[in-house]
C-alpha positions in Angstrom: 0.2 3.0 8.3 1.8 1.7 11.3 6.0 0.9 11.5 5.4 -2.7 12.2 6.6 -4.9 9.4 4.9 -3.4 5.8 4.6 -7.1 3.7 1.7 -6.0 1.5 -0.1 -9.1 -0.4 -0.6 -7.8 -4.0 -2.2 -9.4 -6.9 0.3 -9.5 -9.8 -2.4 -10.0 -12.4 -4.2 -7.5 -11.1 -1.8 -5.0 -11.6 -1.0 -6.1 -14.6 -4.5 -6.3 -16.5 -4.3 -2.5 -15.0 -1.0 -1.5 -16.8 -2.7 -4.0 -20.2 -5.1 -1.3 -20.4 -2.7 1.6 -20.4 -0.2 3.1 -22.9 4.2 3.0 -22.2 4.3 6.2 -20.6 1.3 6.0 -18.4 1.6 2.7 -17.4 5.3 4.3 -16.2 3.4 6.9 -14.7 1.1 4.9 -12.8 3.3 2.0 -11.0 5.8 5.0 -10.0 2.6 6.8 -7.8 0.9 3.3 -7.1 4.2 2.5 -5.0 4.7 5.2 -3.4 1.0 4.9 -2.6 2.1 1.6 -1.5 4.8 2.4 0.6 4.0 5.8 2.1 0.1 3.9 2.9 -1.4 7.6 2.1 -2.6 9.1 -0.3 -0.6 11.8 -2.4 -1.1 15.0 -3.2 -1.7 16.8 -6.0 2.2 18.8 -6.1 2.6 18.5 -9.6 6.2 19.4 -9.7 7.2 16.6 -6.3 4.6 13.6 -8.6 6.6 14.8 -11.4 9.9 14.5 -9.2 8.9 10.8 -8.5 7.4 9.8 -11.4 11.3 10.9 -13.5 8.7 12.2 -16.3 8.1 16.8 -17.2 4.9 18.7 -15.3 3.4 18.4 -18.9 3.1 14.2 -18.8 1.8 14.0 -15.4 -0.9 16.5 -16.3 -1.8 14.6 -19.5 -1.5 10.8 -17.7 -3.3 12.1 -15.0 -5.9 13.5 -17.1 -5.9 9.8 -18.5 -5.6 7.9 -14.5 -8.3 10.1 -13.4 -10.5 9.7 -16.8 -10.2 5.9 -16.7 -10.8 4.8 -13.0 -6.8 3.6 -12.4 -6.3 6.5 -9.6 -9.0 9.1 -8.3 -9.9 12.6 -7.0 -10.2 12.8 -2.9 -12.2 15.6 -1.7 -9.5 17.3 -0.3 -7.6 17.3 -3.5 -5.5 14.3 -2.5 -4.5 11.4 -5.1 -5.6 8.0 -4.0 -6.0 3.7 -5.7 -8.9 2.3 -4.6 -7.8 -0.7 -5.2 -4.6 -0.2 -3.2 -6.7 1.2 0.1 -7.7 -2.6 -0.2 -4.6 -4.6 0.0 -3.5 -1.9 2.4 -6.4 -3.2 4.7 -5.9 -6.5 4.1 -2.5 -6.2 4.7 -2.7 -5.0 8.4 -5.8 -7.5 9.2 -3.5 -10.4 8.5 -0.8 -8.6 10.7 -2.9 -7.5 13.2 -4.4 -12.0 13.4 -0.6 -12.1 13.1 0.2 -10.7 15.9 -2.6 -11.9 18.0 -1.8 -15.4 17.6 1.9 -14.4 18.4 0.8 -12.3 21.3 -1.1 -15.7 22.6 1.4 -18.1 22.3 4.2 -16.8 23.7 2.0 -16.1 26.6 1.2 -19.5 27.0 5.2 -20.3 26.8 5.6 -17.5 29.3 2.9 -19.7 31.7 4.3 -22.8 30.8 7.9 -21.3 31.6 6.4 -20.2 35.3 4.2 -23.6 35.7 7.8 -25.8 35.1 9.6 -23.0 37.8 7.2 -23.5 40.1 6.8 -27.6 40.3 10.1 -26.9 40.8 10.4 -25.2 43.6 
């Protein structure tokens, strides 16, 4: 993910429905992991100690929660072992597309203003 504005439109209703299917502890862990993925824009390495610290739980609690989250499809394990969420991938892709379109519109508007200014200066001279 670039260093540009990381504004992402998320579907809160979908997130809440995802949480409604989970027990409280697993829901808490899921949201913390998903928010970290959202923040970095990258899959999480399967480092149980680091993930447990991120989720503010023990390694055993994290292992139990991950078992459920993987089983229910809330989180997937990629071929390289990293943890990811496919809905989040779509949200990030959509956000980047909107950001690129917005940047392109802003660039064109700035160019139009610049050319108009140059023409006005040329007319004055």
